[in-house]
N, C-alpha and C positions, 0 to 999 in steps of 0.2 A: 145196146142192152146193158141193162142195171142188174148188178148184182148188191142185195139188200145188204149183206153183210159190210159190205164196202162202203155204203152210205151213213150205217148207222156211227152216230158219233161226229158227222161232218157238221160244221156250222153254217147256220142259215142267216144270210148276209141279207141287210136291207138294201137297194139300189144306192144309196148314198155311205155304203160300208158299214153301217152300223151292225154287231153281230148281235141278236135276239136270241140266241140261244143254241143250242145242239139237237141234231136228230135224235130221239132216244128209241123211237119205236115207228112201225109203220102200221097204218089202220086199212082194214079192209070192209067193206061192205057183205051182204050175208051170200053175196056169189063171190065171192073171193076176189073182188076188182079191187084195185086201189083208190082209197079216198083220198089220204091225205097222211103227212107225218104229225107224231107228236112230239113236242118240245120236250126239253128238260127243265122247263121253266114253269112257274104253276102261277094263277091266280087265287088270293086268299079271299075266302067268303067265310069271315067267321074265323073256326078253326080249321075249316076244310080247305085243303089246297084241290084246286081243279086245274086240270091238264091244259095246255095253250096248244092247239093244233094248227096248222095249215094244211087248207084242203089243196089237194093235187094240182087243182086246175089254176092255181093261184101262185102255182112256182114256176117263175120264168124261165130259169136254165137249173139244170142238175149237172154239175161237173163233177170231176175227180177229187176237186178238194173242199167244195162249198157248193150251198142249194144258194140260190136268188132268189129274193121276192121284190114286188115294186116297193111297197110301204108297210107299216104296221097295222094298218085299218084292216088286211088279210087275215091278221091273227086273232082265232076265236077260243071261245074255252068249251069243253065239252067235260058233262060230266065222266068218270068212268065207266058207269053204266052204261053209256053209250057206246063205249070202246071195248065192244065184246071181241069181235076178232082183231085179233094184229099179228106180229111177227112173233115177238117173243113175252110181251108182259101182259097182255090181257086175258078174259076168261078163256077163251077158246084161242091158242098160241099155235100159230102154225109150225114154227121151230119144235125140234122132237117129236111132229106128229108122224105115227107109223104110217107105212105106206105096206098096203097089202094087193094082190092082184085077186080080180075077182074069183080066183079058185081058190084062195084064202092063202096062198104064197107070201111069206113076210117079204119085204124087198129095202127094208130098212127106216129109219127115221129121216124125217126133212133137217137137214144143218144148213140151208139156203136155199132160195128162190130167184129167179129170173124175173125182170119183166121186161116190155119195152115203154118206156115211159110216156111216149106223145101216142100211142098206137092203141090207145083204149084201157091201158094201164092193167089189161089181163095177163095174169100169173103164164109165162112161157116153158119154164122149166123149173127144175127140182135138184139141188145136190142132195143126195143121202149120202148116211154114216152108218155104219154098224158097229161102231163105237171108235173109241181115241186108237188103240192097237191095230184097228183092220183098217184104219186111214193111214196110220204109219207106213203098213206094209203093203198095203192094197192102193191106196188111196180112196177118195170121197168119190162117188159114181154121179155122173148127171143125167137126169132123164129129161129130156126135153119129148113136149107131146102134143103133136102138131095138131091133135082131135081133140081139144078139151070136154068135147061132149061126152065122151066115152069112157068120161072119170065121173068120180063122185068124192068130193071135197065136204066129206062131215066133220061134225064138232069134234069127232073123237079119231077119224083114220081117214086116210084118202085110200078109195078103192082105183083101180086101174086094168085097163084090158089084161087078160095074161099073156099075152105077145110082149109086154113090155120088161118081164124076167128073162126073156131072150135078148133083147135089147139090152138090157145092162149087162148080161154076160156076155155080147159080143163086144160091147163098149170095154170092159176090161179085158175081154184076150187082145184086144185092138191098140192097148197101150203099149 
């Protein structure tokens, strides 16, 4: 299981050991499945800077300290308009997205997400925050949804079943 915040900033290495950049962000499709990583390096076309990306399927290993890819031929460029859904830099950002139950109960904002990297790249869990002070005194809450079909990952908010509020309450009490 990969915690997204832990891989942001990791170097991306070729098999020969050359560093081609660091992970700036993660890119998701319209169904919020992980598509690839956005690098902190750009290609220049005139005065425009076009982000470089690596599709997740071309990543050989995702370790604690680096990502490994075979060679530089898997690095491609994408216009920013094509990178709509990302973790924290796109037009639609998962980080800080509010989470509500279908009954309208606010559960917090997304501070991190968890994925299983080589099992379909679907998000399997969310870490929620109520803000800095709440994190310090209560800790962040983790919300793992075994049945993602009962939730809606929208452009402006995430809607989850009402039972998730009870699960979060029990998680906090169980600490």
